[in-house]
N, C-alpha and C positions, 0 to 999 in steps of 0.2 A: 535381548535379555536385560532386565533392569539391574542396575548396580547402585544400591542405596549409598554405599560408602563413597563412591565416586561422585554421586550427586551431592552428598553432604559436603564433600571437600570443596566443591565449586559453588556452594550456596544456591543450589538449583531448586526451583519450585515451579509449579504450574499455576499460572494466573487464571487461565481458562483452558481446560483440556482441549487439545486439537487446534487451539487458536493462538494462545500467547503463553510463553514460558519466560523465565528470568534466571539469571545466573551471574556469577563473577566472570572475570576474564577467562575464557576457556583456553586450554592448551590443545595441541594437535590431537592427542588421544581423546579428550573430551568432545572435541568437535566431531570426530569420527563416530563417537558413541551417540551424540545427539542426532546425527544424520541417520544412523542406522535404527535407533530406538524410537525417535520421535518424528523422523522425516522432516526436519526443519527445512523450510524453503526460503526464509528471510531472516537476516540477522541485523538488528539495530545496534550499532556500536556507539556508545556515548562518550568514549575516550577521544582525546585529541590525536593520539598516536595509535593507530591500529597496527598490530604486529604484522609483519610481512607474511608469516605462515598462515595467518587468518585470511588475509587477502587472497593468497594462493589457493587455500583450501576452498574458499567460496567460489573462486573462478573455476577450479577443476571440477567441482561438484554442482555447478549450476545453481548456486545459492545467491540470492539477491542481497548484497551488502549495502545497508543504508547507514550513512554517517550522520550523526547528530551530536557533534562535540559540545559537551556541557562542562563547564569548570567554574564552580562557585558563582559569585555574583558577577564575574567578568563575562559570563556567557550564558544568559538565560535562553530557554527555548522561545523562539518567536511564534506569534500566533499562526502565521502561514505554515511554519514547519510542523506545528502540532496538528494542524488540519491535514497536512500531507500524510502524517503518520496515521491519523484516523482513517484516511482513505485506503491505507494498506489492508485494513481489516474488512473492507467492503468486497474484496475480490478473493475468491477461494484459492486462486493460483498463487497467492502470496502466503498462504497459511500452511502450516503453523509458523509463528514468528518467535524468535528469541531476542530478548533485549538484555544487554549487559553493560556494566561499567567495569571498574577494576575489581571491587570487592563485592559488588552485587547487592549493596544495601542502601546507599544514599541516593545517588543519581538514578539508579535503576528503580528504587522505590518511588521517587518523584514522578518518573515517567509512567510507571504502573498506576500511580494515583490519578494522573491525568487521564489515563485510559479508563479507569474505574468511573471517574466523574463524567468524562465526555462521551464515552461509548456505552457504558453500562448504567449510567444515570445514578451512580451511588451518591449518597449524601456525603458532604465534605467531611464531617466528623468520622464517618466510617472508613473513608479512604485514609485519613490521617491515623486512625487507630491501627489499620493494617500496616502502615509504615512503621509504627512503633513496634509492632510484633516482629518486623524484620530488622529491628535495631537501627533504623535510620536516625541520624542525629537531629538535634533540635533545629539546626539551621534549615534543613530540607523540609522538615515538618512545618516550620514557620513559612517557608516559601509557598507550600501548597495552601496553607491556611489563608495567606494574604494575596497570592498572585494566581492561583489556579484559574479563577474566573477570567482574569486578565488574559492569560495565554491561550485559553480555550476560546473565548469570545471576544478577544481584544479588537479584532478587525471590525466586528459589528459595532462595538462601543465607540470607536473613533468616529464612525459615521453618525451615530446617535448624538455625540457631543456636538458635531457640526450642525446636525439637524435642529437640535434644541436651541442652539445659539442663533441660528438664522430665523427660527420661528419667533424667538424672543425679540430680536432686532426688528423684525417685520411688525410684530405686535406693537412695539413702542413707537416706531417711526412711520410705519407703512412703507410700501416699496419706494414711493417718491422720496420720502424723508430719508430712507436708508441710502439711496443713491446720493442725495445731497450731503449726508454726513460723510460718506466715503470720499466724495470729491473735495470736501472742505475739512481735511483732517485736523487743521489747526484749531478749528472750533468744535472738535469732537467732544460732545457732552452726553455720555451714556449713563442713563439713570435707571436702575432696576428698582421698581417700586416694591414695597413689601407685599402688596397684593399679588403681583406677578410672581415673586419668588415663592410665596406660599402655594400658588397654583402649580408651579413647576415641580416642587419638591416631591410629591407622591410619584410622579412619573420618573424623575431622575433616580430616586432611591431604588427603583426596581430595575434600572437599566445599567447603571454605572458602578464601577468599583469604588470602594471607599476613598481611595487616593484621588481618583478623577473627580468624585463629587466634592471633596474638600477643596481641591484646587479651584473648581468652578465657584464654590461657595466663597472662597477668598477673593476671587475676581469680582464677583457680584458685590462683595463688601467694598472693594476698591472703587467700583462704579458709584456706589452710594456715597463714599467719602468724597469723590470728585464733585458730585452734585451738591454736597454740603458746602464745599468751598465756593462753588460757582454761585450759590444763592446766599452767600454770607451777608451781602448788603441788605437783605431783607430783615436781618436780625437787628438792624438799627431801629426798626419800628418798635414803639413802646409796647411791650407785651401785656401791659395793663389794659390796652385797648381790646374791646370785644371782637377780636378777629378769629373766627373759628378756623378758617383755612390755615392761618399761621400756626395755631396750636396743633392742628393735625400734622403740619410739617415738622414741628418739634418732636412729636411722638414718633414720627417716621425716622427722624434723625437719631433718636435714642435707640430704636430698633436696629437702625443701620450700624450704629456703634457696636452693638452686640454681634451683628453679623461679621463686622470687620475683625473683632477680637477673636471670635471662634474660628473664623476661616484662617486667619494668620497663624494662630496657635497650631491648628491641624496641619497646615502646610509646612510649618517648621518641623513638627514632630515627624511627619512622613518623609520630609526631605532628609532628615538625619538618618532615618531607618533605611531608606532606599539607597542613599549614596555613601553612607559612612559605616553602617553595621553589616 
């Protein structure tokens, strides 16, 4: 029998009927109610300290208790953990699932948003709008807006970063040149031409998070800066001489300066956000 007052007390709601429900920290009475009314088979606890009565209840009633402790910026969900959560919904014997934190509005809303985006393919803005309806605070809404793609697809993106870097190095040096550079680290001179950067940007934009892209952008700028210093002796040539190649190099240097400036600014802003806010 449904008890709307009890459900309201624990901030209970259905994310997807017969599959996923959400609530605040349940007490023993509410756990028994959920077992009887909704036949909950799995509980995802987002708190660091799971009450003893909840552990005991799950054990006695054959409920799978999954711990995913999340606490502000000190403990984000890892990509592999999120993938493991998604796998729970692939097997009917795990369903239905209850996810809860302490109050059922912040951490719970964040995990539900990840479910909406990763499993139900919701648009990011719709998932964030639902978080707002459940009164999730700005911090967790910002987390989903900036890091949802990271924690859902992060393991793929790390491979893509390495893949693109290796493709770039092979493009510039060739395999023999790459081996030579690795063996002669003291003479390492990595130069990313503007043409190569422009070629990679369309692919990178579709694959990486903004943070990872700006970090790569800043690194590419540093590579350009290193090349400018390494070729500084060429600037002793009189620029009045009709040297087309030299003028092209100066144009590239100007563009490289823009890359450096933009990349460094982005890296500073994102570093402040990730580590200090």
